[in-house]
N, C-alpha and C positions, 0 to 999 in steps of 0.2 A: 745699451739693454741686450742681455742674448736672445732673450724670448722673443722680444721683437723685430731682432734680427732672423731669428726663425721664422716669425711669421710674413716677413718680408718676402723670404724668399719663397716659401710656402704659395704665397702671392705670385710670386715672378714666375715661378713655375707651372702654375696655373693660367696666367695669363699668354705664356709663351704658346700654351698648347689652346686655347681659347683668344684668338689673338685678333679679336674685332674689335671696334672701337664702341659698340654698344656694352661688353664686358665692365670696359676699362671705367667708362663712363660712370657704369653704374656703382663700382667700387672706389670713386673720387673722394670721397670721404673717407673711407677706411685707408685709402693711401696715404692722406694728409695725414690723418691720425699718427700712423706708421712713423710716416717720415719725419713727423713735429716730436715722437719720442713720445706718444702719450702713453705713460707707465698705469694709468688709469683703463687700461684696454680691457680688463676683464670684468671689472667693476660695474654690478647694478646700478651704482650709484652715477655713472658717468652718463650723463643726458644728452651729450653728443651724439656716441653709439658705443656699443660695446659687442664681444665675440660672443655667439654661439655657434651649436653644432649638431646636426640632426641625422638621422639613418632613413633611409629610404630602403625599405626592405622589400624583396620581390621573391615571392612563392614560386613553386612548383609549374605555375600557370603565367609566369609574369605579371603579376596582378603586384598593388604598391600596397604595403599598410598604411592607411590611414586611420587616426585617433582623431576626436571630438575637442577640441580644445575649450574648456569652460569659462576661461575671460573673455577670450577673444571669439567665441561661438564660433568656431569655424574648423572646418576639416583639416587637419596637417599631418605631415610626417612627424613621428616622434624626436624630440631635441629637446634642447634647453640650453642654459647658459653655461658657457665653459668657465671652470675654475682658475685659481690663480697658478699661472703659468703650467696650465693643462693644455697638453697638443690637442687640437681640434679632432684627429682620429678617435683618440680615447676619450673626447668629453662625448663623441657620438655613440659609441659604445655603451657607455655608462648612464647616458639619458635614456638610450633605446631599454635598457636593463630596469630603467626605475621608474620610467612610465607604463611599460608595457609587461614587463616579468621575462622578456626573450634576452637570453644571454649570449654572451660568446659563444659559449658551447650548442648553441643553436645555430648558428649562421657561419657563413663565411663571408670574408670581406671578396666581392665581385671585382676578380682579377681584369685590369684592361681600362682603367678609368683614370687616365689613360694610357698608361704603361702595360702595354701589353705581356710585355717579357719579364714584368716583375712577378714573383712567383711570393704568395704570400698566404695562410689560411689564418682563418679569422682565430681557433680556439684560444691555445695558451699565448701565441705570439705578440697578440695584441696590446698584453701586457706590458711588455718589455719596449715597444715601439716611443719614440716622443716625435722626432719629426725625420722625414726621409723626403727628397725629389721626386720619388717614384710612386708614394702614396699620396696623390691628389686629392681634394674635393671634384666630384663632377661639376659642381655647381657652387658658386660664391655669393651669395644673394642678400644686398643691404638693402632693408625693406623699413617702411616705417612701423613702429607700434605706437599706439595712440597714448594720449594721458592718461593715467589712474589714478586721480585724488585719492582713492581707499589706502593706496601703498606710498603715496607721497612722493609718485613719478611724475616726471613730464613728458611730453613730446620726444622720443630719441629714436635711434636708429638700432637693428638687431644686425651684425655681420654674421649670418648664417654659412658655417662651411658645411657642405651636404655629402654623404657619402653614402654607396652603393651597398647593399648586403644582398645575401641569396641565403634565406630559410634552407636548412639542412632537415631540421629535425620537424618532420611532420606533426607529433604529436607535442610539441611543445603548446603550453596553455598559456593563453595572455591572462595577464593579472594586472588590470590596468591601475594607474595610482590616481585614486578616485577624487581628491582632490584639484587633479589637474585636468585629467581627463574623464570621460563620462562613457563614450561608445568606440568602437572599432570598425572598419569596414577595408575589405581588398577589393581596390578598383582597378582595372586593367587598363593598361596604357595609352589605348587609344582613345578612352573615356578624356582620360588628363588630358591628353593633347589637344583635345576639343575644347579647352578651356572652363569646363564645366565645374572644377574645383579652383579656376583662378590661373591668371597669366604664369604665375611661380611656378607652380606645378605643371603646366602645359610645357613650359621651358625644360625645363627638368626630365620631364617625360621623355621630350624628343631627344632628348642627350642621350637617353637611355637606350631609346631605339636605334639611335645613330650608332655610338659604339657598339653595342649587341648584336644589332642587325636583327634585331627583332620583327 
């Protein structure tokens, strides 16, 4: 299946850059699902695990946008489920827009995560991109989602592809998707690294600081 092959190449490219044992162990289930040809990798009914994508948006002060997730009651970056055969990069932009109202015209994909030589502006070009080895997530995070009887969902994994963006439009107004999220705040990288908002955000904030030398 071409889509799974593209996902596999994207993961391999990511692991070549972040080539430590912990990264590979964290993605063990995702790698197994891809290798076994799990055609339901983007299905929300897949209770082994399915794909999501998220956006880490930095303002001019290098603070990260977090939103209060209603169901999980946690502060997280904007993000959500990847649609059928949708590229993770495109999904991250779509979810950002749906949950916060920030569009691709308001931000730019941060260059150098990790390919500093690849030049890309977010605005119109993102819509035409599907997969590219140089457009890699800064983090792929497999984490547990608890059982939700109200939705008929058991405990499962979200395999989250995370991309970094820079807010270019200071006048962009946030319009939150109230049924999903309730509040927003901008949090500096040092606070995130301190694990005040959890170990997953601490890890990705450390990567942002390392890559951008903030």
